[in-house]
N, C-alpha and C positions, 0 to 999 in steps of 0.2 A: 425593709427591702421588699420590693414588689415580687410577687410570685412569678416564677419563670413562665414564659409564654410557651405553650405546648405546640409543637410542630409535627405534623405527619408528613413523612417523606415516602412517596410511592416509588419503589425501585431501589435496589442496592447495586446498581451498576456504577460506572465511574461518575456519572452525574449525581446520583444519590449519595454516594460516599463523599464527594467533594462538597456537596451541600451540607451534609452532616458535619464535616470538619469545619467548614466556615461558621456554621451556626454555633458550634461548640467552642471555637478557639479565637474567632475574630472579634468577639464581644466579651465583656467581663463574665466570668464563670457564673452560671445561674441565670443568665439572661434568657436562654432558651432551653427547653426540655424536648429532646429529640427522639422520635420513634420512627423506625424504618420498617416498612412492610415489603417483603420480596416474595413473589409467587413461586420462585424456584427454591430448591433445597440448598442452594449455594448462593454466595454473593458473587458479584462480577458482571451481572447482566448478560450481555452478549458473549463475554469473554470467559471461556472455560479455564480451569486451572490444572487440568490434567490432559495429557496427550490422548487419552482414550475416552474423553468426554465428548461423545458425538450427538448428544441429545439436543443441543442448542441450535441457534441459527447460524453460528460461525463454526467452520471447520477448525478444530483445535490446532492443526498444523498450518493454517493460513498465515502467510507472512503479512505483517502490517504494511500499508502503503505509505506510511510516514515513519521516520526513524524514532529511536528512543529519546531523541532530543526534543521532539514535538509531542510524542505520546508519553506525557509525563505531567505531573503536577509540580508546582514550584518548590515544594518543601519535601520531596522524597526523591533522591537520586536513584538511578538504576544501579544494580550491582556492577562492579567494574568489569566482570566477565560477561555481561549481557551482550547479545549480538546487537549490531547497529540497527538492524530491522528485526524487532522481536516477532516471534510467532504468537498466535492468539493465546496459547496456554501460558506463554511467558507473561502476557499482559494480565491474565487472570491471577497469576502468582503475585504480580506487582500490586494488584488491587487488594489481595489478601493482606499483604504487608502494610499497605496504606491504611486499611481498616484497623489492623492490630495497633498501629502507631497512633492514629488520630481519632478513631471513632468508637473506642471501647465504651465511652460514656453514653452512647446512643443505644436505645433499646432496639435490638435487631430481631425481627420476627421472620424467619425463613419459612417457606412453604405456606405463606398466608397471602392470598390475593385480595386486593382491594376491589370489591365488586359494586359498590354503591357509595355515593357521597351526597350529602344534603347541606346546603347553606342555610343556616338557621335564622338569618335575618335577610330581608329583601336586598338582593345585590344591587338593585337600581339606586338605592340610597347611598351606595359607596361607603357604608359604615365600617370604620376600621375595626370596631369591636365584634364584627360578625364572627360567629363560631361555626365550626363544621362538625357534622355527624358523619363518621366514616364507618362503613360496614366491611368487614373482612370475612373471608371464607378460607378455612384451612383445607388441606388436601383430603382430610376425611369428611369434609362437608359441614363442619361446625362453623356457624356464623356468629360473629360478635360485633357489637356496636361500640364505637369509641368516640370521645369528644376532643376536639382540638381547636386551638386558636387560629392556626394557619395550616393550609394544605399546600404542599410543594410537589409538583409533578416532575418526576425523574424516571418515568417509565419507558423513555426512549422513543425515538421516531420510527424504529423498525418494529411496527406492530404486527401486521399480518402480510404474508407474501401475496403479491398481486398475480392473479392468474387471468390473463386476457381471455375474453370469450372465444375468439377464433380457435384457441387451442385448449380450452378448459376441459374438454372431455374427449377422450379417444379410446375406444375399446381395443384398438389394434396395437398401439405402441405406448411405452411408458412416457409420461410427461411429468417432469420433476422440476421444482424450483431450484435455482442455484444454491440457495441456503441449505437444501437437503442433500446436495451431492457430497459424497464422501470418497468413494473409490470407483475406479473404472469397472472393476469386477462386479460390484453391486449394481451398477447401472446396466451393464451388459447382461447380467443374469436375468433381468426383467425382460429383455428382448427375445429370449428363447432362441437366439442365434439367427433371427430373421432381420434383414436390413443391414446396411453397412454405413449409413451416414448419421452422424450425431449432429443435430441441429441446435445451435445456441441462439436464442432470441433475446435481443437487447443490446444496445450499443454504448451504454455508459460504462462507468468504472467496473461494475460487477460483470458485465458482459465480456469485456476484454480479459478480466482476471480469470473468469471461469473457463473461457475458451482456451487460454494459455495453460491453465491447470490441467484440463482434460487432455490437451495435446501432450503435455509433459508426462502424464500417466500413460497415455497410449504409446509414446515413444519409449518410455522405460520398459513397459511390458513387452514391447516388440523386440527390444535389443538386450534384454537381460539374459544372463547365462541360464542354461537349463531350458527345460520345456515349460510352456505356459499352459495353465488350465483353460485359457481363453483361446478359442479357435479362430483362425483366419484373421489375425490382428493386422496383417499387412494390407488387408482389403478395406479397413475402416478409415474414415476421414471425418473431419470436423467442418461444419458449414455454419458460419456466423452471419446472422442477419441483423443489420444495424440500420437505423433510419438516417443516420448522419455520419460524416467522417469524424474521426477521433485522432488526436495527437497521442501517440503511445510513448510514454517515458519509462526508462528503466529505473531501478531503485537508486543507482548511482549516476549522477551527471557531473559535468565539469564546470568549475567557476571560470575556466579559461577555454571555452569551446573553440576559439580560433587557433589554438596551438596545435601543432602536429604531434606534440607529446603532452597532451592535456592531463593535468592532475584530476583526480576524482574525489568526490565527496557525496555523502548521502544527499539525495535530491532536494530535500527540504532545507538543507543548510545553504544550498545555492539559491533556492526560490525565496527564502525568507531572510536574505541578506538586505537589511534596511539601508545599507550604504548605496544601493542601487535605486532607492526610492526617495522622493522628496521628503523633507522634514515633516511637512504637514500632509499626511496621507489622505488620499481620496478613495472612495469605495470603487474597487475594480469589478465588482459583481453587481447583481441587480439588473437594471436596464443597461444594455450595451449598444452604443451607437455604432454606426458603420465605421467611423474613424477609429473608435476604441477597439473594435473587433480586428481591424486590419493591423493595428499596432500590436495587439496581443498575439495574433497569428505570427507576425514577424518575429516577436520575441521567442516563441516556441520553435520556430524554424531555425533561429540562430542557436538556441540551446541544443537542438538535436542535429544540426548541421545538414538538414535535409527537409524537403517537403513530403518525404516518405514515398515518392514515386520510384526511387531506386530500390525500395523494398518490394513494392508491388503496386501496380496501377490501381488496385482496389483500395489501397491505403492512402493514395495521393491526396493532398490537400490542394485543390485547384484555386485559381484566381477568383472564380465564382464563389467558392467556399469561404474565402477570406472576408467576404462581406458579412457573414453570419457570425454570431457569438461562438467562440471556440470552445470545444469540449476536449478534455484530456482524460487519459486513463494511465494506469501504471502496471507494467508487466515486464519481467526480464526475458520472457520467452515468446510472447504472442507475435511480435513483429517478425521475428526470424522464422517462426513456424508458418507464418503467412508467406514469407519469401520462399521457403522450401516446398510449399504446397500442401502441407499437412492440414492447414486451416485455409479454407476458401471464404471469401468475404462477399456478401451480397448487400448492396445498399437498398433498403426499401422497408416495407412494412408487411408483416405476415397477415395475410387475409384469411387463410383457412388451413385446416389440417384435415385431410380426408384420406382415410386408409393409411397408406404410407407415403403420402405426398403432401408437402408443404408448398403453398402457393404464396408468392411474394410479389407485391406491386410496388414499383418505384414511384418517386415523387412526380415523374413525368407520365405516369399511367402505364408504363410497360410492365407486362406480366411475365414472370418466370416461375418455373417449378423445380423443387428439389424432391427427387423421388428416391425410392429405396431407403427411406428413413428408418433408422433403428430406434432412436430415442430423441426426445426434445427436452432441452434444459432451458428453463426460463430465467433469464437475468432481467426481470421486468420490475424489480424494486419491491417496495413495501408501502402499504398504506398505514398512516399513523393514527387514524381516527380510532382504531380498536384499542390503542394504548391509553386513550382517555375516555373509554366507554363508561367508566364509573362516574363521570361528571354528569350532573343532571342536564336535561335538554335545555332548560332556561340559561344555564351557564354556557353551554356549547353555542347557543344562539348569540350571546354577547361576544363570544370569542370568534364569531364568524367561521365556525368549523365547516369545511367543505371536504368530506372524505375522499372525493374523486380527485382532488388536487393533491398530488403526491409530493409537491415541492413546497407549497405554502398552505398547509392544511389548516393552520390557525393564524389569526392576526393578533399579534401581541406587541405591547409597548416596550420601549427601550431594549431593542435587539433581543426579543424573544424571552423576556423575563416575567412580564405580568400584564394585567389589564387594569386601567385605573378604575373601572366600574366595579371590580372585585379585588380590592386591595389585599385581601387575606389569602389570595390564591397566587402561587408563583410557579415558574417553570425554569428548569435547568437542563440544558442539552437537548431541548425539544425542537430540533430543526435538522434539516438534512445535512449530513456529513459534519457533525459538530467537532470542533477542535477542543483538545483538553484544556488548553490555556483559556479559551473562551468559556468553557463550562465553569472553570474555576472563577473567572471574572463574574459570570452570571450569579454564581453562588454568593460571592462577596457582595454583589450589588443588592440582592435580595436581603441578605443578612443586615446590611447597613440600612436599607429602606425600612424594613420591619422594626429594627431597633429604634429608628427615629420616629416611628408612629405611622408610616405609610406615605404614599405619594402626595397626599393633601396636607400633611403635617407641617406646621410652622417650625418644627424642630429639625427639619432636613438641613444638612450642611449646604451652604450657599452654592457650591459647585454642582452638587447633585440636583438641587432644585432648579438651577439654570439648565442643566442637561435634560431634565424631564420637561421643562418648558419648551425647549427647542426640538424635542423628539418628534419625528414623523413616521416612526416605524410601522404603526398600524396602517396609516394611509398608503405608505410605500408598498407594504405587503399586499394590500387589496388591489392596488394598481398593477402590480406584477402578475396577478392572476390572469389578466387578459392582455398582457404585453407580449407581442410576437417576438420581441427581441430580448426576452429574459435570459439570464445567464444560467450556466450549469448549476451554480450554487447561489440561489437568490438571496439568502440571508445576508451576505456581505462577505468580503474577503478577510482572511485571518488577521493580517497586520492592522488593517483599518479597524476592525472590531476591537482588537486589543487596545488600540490608541483611544477609541471612544470610551471604553470602560475605564481605562486608567485615568483619563481626564476627569470623568465624573466622580471617581472614587479618590482622586488626588493620590494615586499611586505612581511614583516615579519609576521609570525604567532605569535600573541601575546600569552603570557603564560596564564595559568589559573589565575583567580582572587584570588583564595584561595586554601588551601590544598584540594586535591582530594582523594577519597577513593582508597586504594590499593586493587587490585584484582589479582587472578591467571590468566593465568599460570605464568606470568612474576613476579608477586608480585610487580608490579609497580603502581604508582599513575595513575589513569585514565587520559588520554589526549584525550578528545573527540573532533573530528573534526566537526566544524559547520562553516557556512559562516561568522558568527560574529567574529571568530578568525582571519579573514583576512580583517580588515577594510582598506578602501582606504587610500592613503597617504594624500590626501586633504579631511579632514573631518571637519565639523563644530562642535561646542559644542553640538548642538542638536543631531547630528549624533552620536557623541561619547557617549552621554547618552543612545541612543538606543542600541548601541553596548554593553555597560556595562549591560544594562537590559537584553538583550538577553543571554549573557554569564551567568549572574546570574541565569536566569531561567533554563538553561541547567545544571549548576552545582548544583542548588537546587534539580532538579529532580534526578540527579545521586546520591546525598547524601541521599535523602529520600528513594529512591529505595533500595540502598545497606544497609542502616542502620536502616530501619524501615520496617513495613509491607506493605508499599505502593505498590500497584499493585498486591499484592498477592491475594486479593479477585477477581480481574479481571482474574488472571491466573487460579484460582480454578474454577470460573464460566465458563470460556471457555472450560476447560478440563473435565467438567462434562457431556458434550453432549453425548447422546447415552444411551446404555443399560449397566447395571452393575449387577453382581451376588451379591445377598444379603443374608448373614447368620446373624441371630439376636437371641441372648439369652435374655429371660425375667426372672428375678429372683424376685419373690414376697416374702415379709416378712409377708404378711397377708394370713391366711388360707382360707379366702373367695375369694382370687384371685389367681388362679393356676399359677405356673411358666410354662415355655415352650420354644420351639425353632421355629423360623420362617425361612423358606428356600424359596427363590424366586428370583425375579428380580426387579430391580428399573430402570425406564426409565426417562431420562431428555429430554423432548420434547420442542425444541426451538420454540419460537414464539415472535411476536412483543409484547412489554410490554402493558398491559391493564391498564385501569384507576381505576379498582375496588379497593377500600380501600384507594386510594390516589388521589381522584378526583380533589381536589384543586391544588395539586402539578402537576398533569398531565396537567390540563387545563392551568396552568400558563406556563408550558414548551412549550406547543403548541402556546400559545399567543406570547411568546418570540422567536419563531422559534427554540427552543432548541430540541435536539434529545430526544425522549421518551425512547429509548433503547430497550433492549430485556429481556425476562424472560423465565423460564422453567415451564412447567406444569410437576410436578413430580408424577409419578404413580408407586406404588410398588404392586406386586401381587405375591401370593405364598401360601404355606401351613403352618399353625401353628399347631404344635403338642404339646398339653398341657401335663403337668406332671401327670394329672389325667387320661390319656389315650385317651382323646378326641382329635380329629383333625378336622380341617375345613379350607376352603379357606379364605384368608384374603386379604384385599386390603386397601390401604391408599393413600391419595393425598395431595399434598401441591403445592404452587407456590413459586418458588425460583427467587429472583430478584437481579440484580446488578445495583447499582446506580453509574454511572461514575463520576458525579460531587462530590459525597461524598466518592467515592471509598469504598462502603459498600455493603456487601452481606446480604440479609435478607430472612427469610422463613415465609410464610403466610399460615394460614388455608384457606381451600376452603369452599365455601358455601355448606350447606347440601342439598339444593334443586337444585343446579347447580354446579357440581363438576369440571367444567372447569374454574370457576370464583373465584378469591381471595375474602376472607371475611375480615379477620383482622389479624394483625401482630402476629405471633407466637414468633419469636425472631430475633434479629439482631446479626450476627456473628462478634465477636470481636477477631481479631487475636493477638496472643501473640508472641513477638519476641523471637526466640529460645535462650536458655542459651548456649552460646559458650564458656563460661569461666570455667564452672564446668565439670570436666572429668566424662564421663559416662552419662551425662544428655541427655535426648532424643532430637534429632536434627530435627525431623519432624516439619512441621508447625502445631501448635496447635491453637485452638480457643475455646472460650467459650461463653455462652449466658445464660440468665435466663428469665423465663416467669412465671408470676403468673396468673393462670387460676381459677378464683373465689377463692377457698380456697387451691388449689393445686399449689405447686411451682415446676417448671421444671428447674432443674440445668443441663445445656447441655454442653458437652465436645466433641470437634472435634479433629481429628488427620489426617493430610493430608501428605501422603508420595509421594513425587515427584521423578521421574527419569528424570533429566534435566527439560524440560519444561512441561512435561505431568504428570498428576496424575497416579501413579502406582496402589495405593490402598488407601483407606481412611476408617476411622471409625467414628461412631457417637454413643456416649453413653450419657444417661441422667438418673438422679435420680429424681423420682417423689415422693414428700412427701406432704401429706395432711391429713385431719381428717379420710378419708376413703381410702387413697392410700399410699402405701409404697413399691415401687419396683424400680429395676434397669433394664435398657435396654441397651444392648451393641451390636451394629451392625457393621459388616465389609463388605465393598464394594470392589469387585475385578472385573476385566474385564473378 
């Protein structure tokens, strides 16, 4: 038997771990001898495994912008009680479990950074037997040299934060990268109380996410019970500078956006429903023609039910914009914070930061200034070249490394896996916004490629040899570097990449385990793409069990979302944020209580969920490291005109809460002596599945609730009218009946 081929993996994040798993399990035992070097003292790469691990580039409490059905590997299902959208530290825990299950036979060296590598045979000859000398440095400075047959780069595309020169240095105000932001108090402490505007620079995914996060923290600090150590919070605002318009998606969207009572699912279950795509997929990313751009913009507008102009003119996607490649971002709060004015949006490029003034220039050359700046947060991305600084210059030249190109830093063959001139060098997950399913496919591809002897080997399986012969990934990458119509994610879109890898590897996508719901526009059964649909050809019984469990979780989520009221409470809660116009009629049947009309506003003020009224539940969640969630402080204010001619100002407060684990929305009375604090439960909102069978039956989402207050019973009825994913308007009516009360209240809320 031949000696195992020694493989060095650089990085123990998701790409490094899935590479190790594939090398150890996808070929006969003993084919590869795997060693992993990780510079940090823990595995997981970007993903921390503790809520208090703030040392990395990702906030441990950050919510993933893809659900657990996409953020997974094929052969490890998430725990049944995992949230639909895990936080960063949940993902770190998942990776620890993945390592323990599949990577124990790999030699893992934590706290050892790869600082240098040397290809021991001339790379230009393309000799498969080339060996690598790899030098590592421990955290105490000890350097060691190691010899390997293969070098696999899994060090991640997020190398070093980019700090643009116009704002690189300022002695007056703090400038931090979005990856370094943790808390509002830590940011404002650096300002020494000077300035009132927090400027966020960068308009892609991270710019929208961090602006929404800071706005949430500011809102929470402003509306939390008790006094805040931060002064003048009501005077702060967030100013987001973005060079291009962005479609902003919430975490949950609808597979039936045209319905007035739309069901809701995690957004990726809707986006990656293959029933809405042709059988032979084409790449939707890379170069984007005007026609393709218009089509994509139209799809996004249909999914959101708006061109975003109703949220704010600064968010509107205009007809001119639809000629350009679309960009999207994900946030549950950003769009509504823009609507209510806490976030202001400027479209343009930051030219300078002088003193406490940021100068912005638009594409048309118009100049504006943002003054009284307290801090600048840069969501300007990362450069990847530092993640491969250990590769020798001659190798980097072959890879066409361009550090300044943040999207296509390297030019690699077959969808980012290797370069034919250096067959003993491989890459997994080394591209912008890698999907876990693609990382797993890349790892499988390299494993099969190296097991067969490399890209020039006559032992390659015919399908893989044909795929390599037809591959134009390097040429396509180089062309995209100067393409003015390059997409947001140049590597290629997720479903197409999964198709290309599965064909090359002859891995069939297994069919759904059961009947799936039929949805428009194609009126076909849902066919949701997840990594578990593509299990490896060599799988153990235990792996197959995990595959089945994972697919069952996805199909169960799809069915419960489409056929029940699951996630509707979440969608309602998310869409309530901000201010509403409120008109309410009160009709009393008792002469001692006059009827009348209330006209005013209702504000839903977002904040971190408090423990008042649910102390034991809150403390148990904290003890178990569970997320305590968010809530609204509800304040309505206006004038009540009574039927007897009297009129007076009236106000009312409640606390609205959403419980993610229970998927329940509830309303709480506030304390009479501290109206920012919840007192006791008023009612829990129970959603009613719309009657789709009876012609003419109301199709809005309805909900009811009941509450006995001493001798008085409150019979509550809600009606929520959606336009795609957002509430268009809603109403709240209740009948109050008791020994001394008998009246009806009917209120309508509009934007």
